[in-house]
C-alpha positions in Angstrom: 16.7 -41.9 -35.8 13.1 -40.9 -38.4 15.1 -39.6 -41.2 13.1 -35.9 -41.1 14.2 -35.6 -37.5 15.9 -32.6 -36.9 18.4 -33.5 -33.9 21.6 -35.1 -35.9 24.4 -36.5 -33.8 26.0 -33.7 -34.0 23.5 -31.0 -32.9 22.9 -33.8 -29.7 26.2 -33.5 -28.7 26.2 -29.5 -28.6 22.8 -29.4 -26.9 25.0 -32.0 -23.8 27.1 -29.7 -24.3 25.5 -26.3 -24.5 22.9 -27.8 -21.4 25.9 -28.7 -19.3 27.1 -25.0 -19.6 24.4 -23.4 -18.0 22.4 -22.5 -21.0 18.7 -21.7 -21.2 16.8 -23.7 -23.3 15.9 -20.7 -25.7 19.7 -19.7 -26.4 20.3 -23.4 -27.1 18.2 -23.5 -29.3 19.0 -20.1 -31.5 22.1 -21.1 -31.0 21.8 -25.0 -32.6 18.8 -22.6 -35.0 16.6 -24.6 -37.3 14.9 -25.9 -33.9 12.3 -23.8 -31.3 13.1 -23.4 -27.7 9.7 -26.1 -26.7 11.5 -28.7 -28.7 15.2 -28.3 -26.7 13.5 -28.6 -23.6 11.5 -32.2 -25.1 14.9 -33.5 -26.1 16.5 -32.7 -23.2 13.2 -34.4 -21.0 13.9 -37.7 -23.7 17.5 -37.7 -22.9 17.8 -37.6 -19.1 19.2 -34.6 -17.9 16.1 -32.4 -17.3 17.1 -33.0 -13.0 20.6 -31.9 -12.8 20.8 -28.6 -15.2 21.6 -24.8 -13.1 19.7 -23.7 -15.4 16.6 -24.7 -13.5 17.1 -23.8 -9.2 16.1 -20.1 -8.9 19.5 -18.6 -8.7 17.7 -15.1 -7.4 17.8 -17.5 -4.2 21.7 -18.2 -3.8 21.8 -14.8 -3.3 22.8 -13.0 0.2 20.3 -11.9 2.4 20.9 -8.4 1.9 21.1 -8.3 -1.9 17.1 -9.7 -1.9 14.5 -7.8 -2.5 12.7 -5.8 -0.6 10.0 -6.8 1.1 6.4 -4.4 0.3 6.6 -3.5 4.6 10.1 -2.6 4.0 9.8 -0.4 0.6 6.8 1.2 2.4 8.4 2.0 5.9 11.4 3.9 3.2 8.7 5.8 1.2 7.5 6.9 4.7 11.2 8.0 5.7 11.8 9.6 2.2 8.3 12.1 1.9 9.1 13.1 5.9 12.7 14.1 4.8 10.7 15.9 2.0 8.4 17.5 4.3 10.7 18.5 7.5 12.7 21.7 5.7 9.4 22.9 4.6 7.4 23.6 7.3 6.6 26.4 8.6 3.9 27.5 11.3 1.2 29.1 9.5 0.6 33.2 10.6 -2.9 33.4 12.7 -5.8 33.8 11.2 -6.6 37.5 10.0 -9.0 39.5 12.1 -11.0 42.0 10.4 -9.4 45.1 10.7 -12.1 47.9 9.4 -15.0 46.3 10.7 -16.4 47.2 14.6 -17.8 43.6 16.5 -21.3 44.5 17.1 -22.6 43.7 20.2 -24.3 40.9 21.3 -27.7 41.1 21.2 -27.7 38.0 23.3 -31.4 36.3 21.4 -32.3 32.9 21.2 -33.1 30.4 18.5 -37.1 31.1 19.4 -36.1 34.9 19.6 -34.3 34.8 15.5 -36.1 36.5 12.9 -35.4 36.1 9.0 -32.6 39.1 8.2 -31.0 38.5 11.9 -27.3 37.4 12.3 -27.5 33.6 13.3 -23.8 33.6 14.0 -23.8 31.1 17.9 -21.7 33.5 20.5 -21.6 30.5 23.0 -19.7 27.6 23.0 -22.7 25.6 25.5 -25.5 25.7 25.9 -27.8 27.6 25.6 -26.3 28.8 23.2 -27.4 32.2 22.0 -26.8 34.5 18.5 -25.4 37.4 17.6 -29.5 39.3 16.2 -28.0 41.8 14.5 -28.8 43.0 10.7 -27.6 39.9 8.2 -26.1 41.1 5.0 -28.8 40.1 2.3 -28.1 37.0 0.5 -26.4 35.8 4.1 -26.9 34.2 7.9 -24.3 36.5 9.3 -24.1 40.8 10.0 -21.2 41.7 8.3 -18.2 41.0 10.8 -19.2 37.3 11.7 -19.4 36.8 7.6 -15.7 38.6 7.7 -15.4 36.0 9.9 -17.5 32.6 8.9 -15.7 32.9 5.1 -11.3 33.4 4.9 -9.5 33.1 2.5 -9.1 29.8 0.5 -6.5 27.3 1.6 -3.9 25.7 -0.6 -3.6 22.7 -0.7 0.2 22.8 0.5 -0.4 25.3 3.4 -3.5 23.1 4.4 -1.0 19.8 4.7 1.6 21.6 6.4 -1.1 23.2 8.6 -1.7 19.9 10.0 1.4 18.3 10.0 1.8 20.7 12.7 -1.2 20.1 14.1 -0.3 16.1 14.5 3.4 16.7 14.9 6.1 14.6 13.5 4.5 11.3 14.4 4.2 10.0 10.5 
């Protein structure tokens, strides 16, 4: 052995003993002292001990199937079930949309698009062509009369209310 080598007979014997016990190279280096992990790895290779160690085997592959990590698909499925369980007790049907209480629905003039002018209500009365429009005086700065404006503009809905509403529409397929 070279004069400057940290590997004495005692250290080499201790290395073989700790390696056979299955300690990692970092643990062996810390136990022996004065050598690095890479020095321990090199010495193990030079001694020909590299292939028979427990350190180099992957321990998690030897675990039973139930103990292994779940796949991404399994985790996502579990997350969906948790989210559904969280939402289920909270789902309540939304109350019906409030109709204008203090306003009386005006009788529609049933004007066509060509007959409409500025300042007239442009609320579409029909569901299918040919479409007709309300035609009453519009509120200043708006395209609708006061009755139809109250229908078109409703109170803002919170995100939670909207989520509940769409969950009720789509059913339990999520």
